Backbone as CSV, one residue per row, in Angstrom:
resi,resn,N_x,N_y,N_z,CA_x,CA_y,CA_z,C_x,C_y,C_z
1,MET,33.629,-8.644,-90.768,33.870,-7.211,-90.715,33.162,-6.562,-91.897
2,SER,32.429,-5.478,-91.651,31.725,-4.734,-92.685,32.716,-4.044,-93.612
3,THR,32.312,-3.836,-94.867,33.192,-3.144,-95.808,33.317,-1.666,-95.456
4,LYS,32.454,-1.158,-94.610,32.524,0.247,-94.201,33.580,0.474,-93.126
5,GLN,34.013,-0.566,-92.474,35.005,-0.415,-91.417,36.409,-0.431,-92.004
6,ARG,37.326,0.248,-91.331,38.723,0.310,-91.737,39.588,-0.311,-90.654
7,ARG,40.621,-0.976,-91.072,41.569,-1.568,-90.130,42.585,-0.504,-89.729
8,ALA,42.952,-0.502,-88.446,43.962,0.428,-87.942,44.824,-0.306,-86.926
9,THR,46.062,0.058,-86.857,46.962,-0.497,-85.852,47.107,0.536,-84.742
10,LEU,46.796,0.117,-83.533,46.922,0.986,-82.365,47.948,0.400,-81.419
11,TYR,48.728,1.258,-80.814,49.681,0.826,-79.800,49.169,1.329,-78.466
12,LEU,48.784,0.399,-77.621,48.197,0.737,-76.331,49.188,0.467,-75.209
13,ASP,49.072,1.267,-74.170,49.797,1.012,-72.943,49.391,-0.389,-72.463
14,PRO,50.331,-1.200,-71.983,49.980,-2.564,-71.568,48.839,-2.637,-70.548
15,GLY,48.816,-1.695,-69.624,47.732,-1.696,-68.639,46.379,-1.398,-69.268
16,LEU,46.357,-0.447,-70.217,45.111,-0.144,-70.922,44.664,-1.322,-71.770
17,HIS,45.616,-1.983,-72.415,45.277,-3.141,-73.249,44.638,-4.243,-72.407
18,ARG,45.230,-4.498,-71.259,44.683,-5.525,-70.363,43.279,-5.143,-69.890
19,ALA,43.110,-3.884,-69.496,41.794,-3.427,-69.033,40.767,-3.507,-70.160
20,LEU,41.167,-3.153,-71.358,40.260,-3.219,-72.507,39.859,-4.660,-72.799
21,ARG,40.837,-5.569,-72.757,40.534,-6.986,-72.982,39.555,-7.508,-71.940
22,LEU,39.785,-7.154,-70.666,38.898,-7.611,-69.591,37.499,-7.021,-69.746
23,LYS,37.427,-5.739,-70.092,36.125,-5.089,-70.281,35.380,-5.743,-71.438
24,ALA,36.078,-6.039,-72.515,35.449,-6.691,-73.664,34.885,-8.055,-73.270
25,ALA,35.660,-8.835,-72.527,35.199,-10.147,-72.100,34.020,-10.032,-71.132
26,GLU,34.101,-9.065,-70.234,33.054,-8.879,-69.222,31.725,-8.445,-69.849
27,THR,31.798,-7.622,-70.894,30.584,-7.067,-71.503,30.154,-7.804,-72.762
28,ASP,30.904,-8.849,-73.121,30.620,-9.626,-74.325,30.584,-8.735,-75.571
29,ARG,31.532,-7.805,-75.621,31.697,-6.918,-76.774,33.122,-7.060,-77.280
30,THR,33.362,-6.618,-78.479,34.724,-6.680,-78.992,35.514,-5.474,-78.510
31,MET,36.826,-5.626,-78.520,37.688,-4.503,-78.172,37.462,-3.370,-79.167
32,SER,37.265,-3.702,-80.429,37.006,-2.680,-81.451,35.737,-1.895,-81.141
33,ASP,34.683,-2.600,-80.719,33.439,-1.898,-80.364,33.669,-0.907,-79.233
34,LEU,34.412,-1.331,-78.224,34.672,-0.461,-77.083,35.514,0.748,-77.480
35,VAL,36.530,0.530,-78.302,37.371,1.646,-78.746,36.567,2.603,-79.617
36,ASN,35.763,2.067,-80.545,34.924,2.923,-81.395,33.970,3.769,-80.559
37,GLU,33.359,3.157,-79.546,32.445,3.902,-78.685,33.172,5.009,-77.927
38,ALA,34.353,4.709,-77.405,35.124,5.709,-76.664,35.510,6.882,-77.564
39,ILE,35.892,6.588,-78.791,36.260,7.651,-79.727,35.040,8.486,-80.086
40,ARG,33.904,7.829,-80.337,32.665,8.568,-80.639,32.307,9.520,-79.510
41,LEU,32.392,9.035,-78.270,32.055,9.868,-77.112,33.012,11.055,-76.993
42,ALA,34.300,10.824,-77.209,35.283,11.905,-77.124,35.030,12.951,-78.203
43,LEU,34.732,12.507,-79.415,34.469,13.448,-80.506,33.157,14.206,-80.282
44,ALA,32.156,13.532,-79.720,30.882,14.202,-79.423,31.093,15.284,-78.367
45,GLU,31.933,15.001,-77.377,32.237,15.995,-76.343,32.946,17.204,-76.963
46,ASP,33.878,16.938,-77.871,34.559,18.033,-78.571,33.558,18.878,-79.357
47,ALA,32.604,18.223,-80.017,31.597,18.944,-80.800,30.738,19.818,-79.882
48,GLU,30.392,19.308,-78.705,29.611,20.092,-77.744,30.401,21.312,-77.281
49,ASP,31.689,21.118,-77.016,32.538,22.237,-76.597,32.608,23.307,-77.684
50,LEU,32.783,22.888,-78.936,32.854,23.846,-80.043,31.536,24.599,-80.202
51,ALA,30.414,23.901,-80.022,29.107,24.556,-80.115,28.958,25.597,-79.005
52,ALA,29.422,25.269,-77.806,29.345,26.219,-76.691,30.206,27.449,-76.975
53,PHE,31.391,27.249,-77.550,32.238,28.381,-77.917,31.528,29.265,-78.932
54,ASP,30.905,28.641,-79.937,30.191,29.403,-80.965,29.044,30.209,-80.363
55,GLU,28.304,29.605,-79.424,27.175,30.287,-78.793,27.634,31.504,-77.997
56,ARG,28.831,31.434,-77.425,29.299,32.510,-76.554,30.238,33.486,-77.258
57,ALA,30.436,33.293,-78.557,31.406,34.113,-79.303,31.061,35.598,-79.269
58,SER,29.780,35.939,-79.219,29.382,37.349,-79.256,29.334,37.995,-77.870
59,GLU,29.587,37.219,-76.820,29.583,37.789,-75.464,30.793,38.700,-75.291
60,PRO,30.632,39.775,-74.524,31.771,40.671,-74.307,32.850,39.981,-73.460
61,ASN,34.075,40.372,-73.718,35.193,39.846,-72.928,35.236,40.565,-71.587
62,LEU,35.568,39.825,-70.561,35.706,40.385,-69.219,37.139,40.162,-68.775
63,ARG,37.820,41.243,-68.459,39.197,41.118,-68.013,39.242,40.465,-66.641
64,PHE,40.242,39.636,-66.435,40.396,38.908,-65.184,40.468,39.860,-63.992
65,GLU,41.259,40.916,-64.162,41.432,41.873,-63.068,40.103,42.503,-62.674
66,GLU,39.267,42.809,-63.667,37.954,43.392,-63.388,37.059,42.404,-62.655
67,ALA,37.121,41.143,-63.047,36.303,40.117,-62.396,36.706,39.950,-60.931
68,VAL,38.004,39.928,-60.682,38.494,39.786,-59.307,38.088,40.998,-58.475
69,LYS,38.240,42.188,-59.043,37.874,43.417,-58.332,36.387,43.412,-57.980
70,GLU,35.555,42.998,-58.940,34.110,42.953,-58.697,33.765,41.944,-57.610
71,LEU,34.387,40.771,-57.640,34.152,39.776,-56.593,34.590,40.289,-55.234
72,HIS,35.678,41.008,-55.212,36.189,41.588,-53.977,35.196,42.621,-53.423
73,GLN,34.662,43.470,-54.296,33.713,44.501,-53.886,32.428,43.890,-53.355
74,ARG,32.047,42.744,-53.889,30.821,42.096,-53.429,31.037,41.189,-52.220
75,GLY,32.289,41.171,-51.734,32.588,40.372,-50.553,32.695,38.890,-50.817
76,ARG,32.884,38.502,-52.067,32.988,37.083,-52.424,34.403,36.563,-52.295
77,LEU,35.389,37.473,-52.221,36.789,37.056,-52.041,37.346,37.654,-50.777
């Protein structure tokens, strides 16, 4: 184990633990590698969502009622 890595105790649902063990054996990777990858992907998705929010922060707000009315007028509803 690298000195850069930290040990953590995780409590997994028994079904998830079994699936993780099987996936690790099937892919010849460690359970830690798979968990680290899953966490990285989840955090990257969160970062993308935050960036999208920042990009759209200056857009005007559209009231729901106005959007529905406009869709109705255009024959979309």
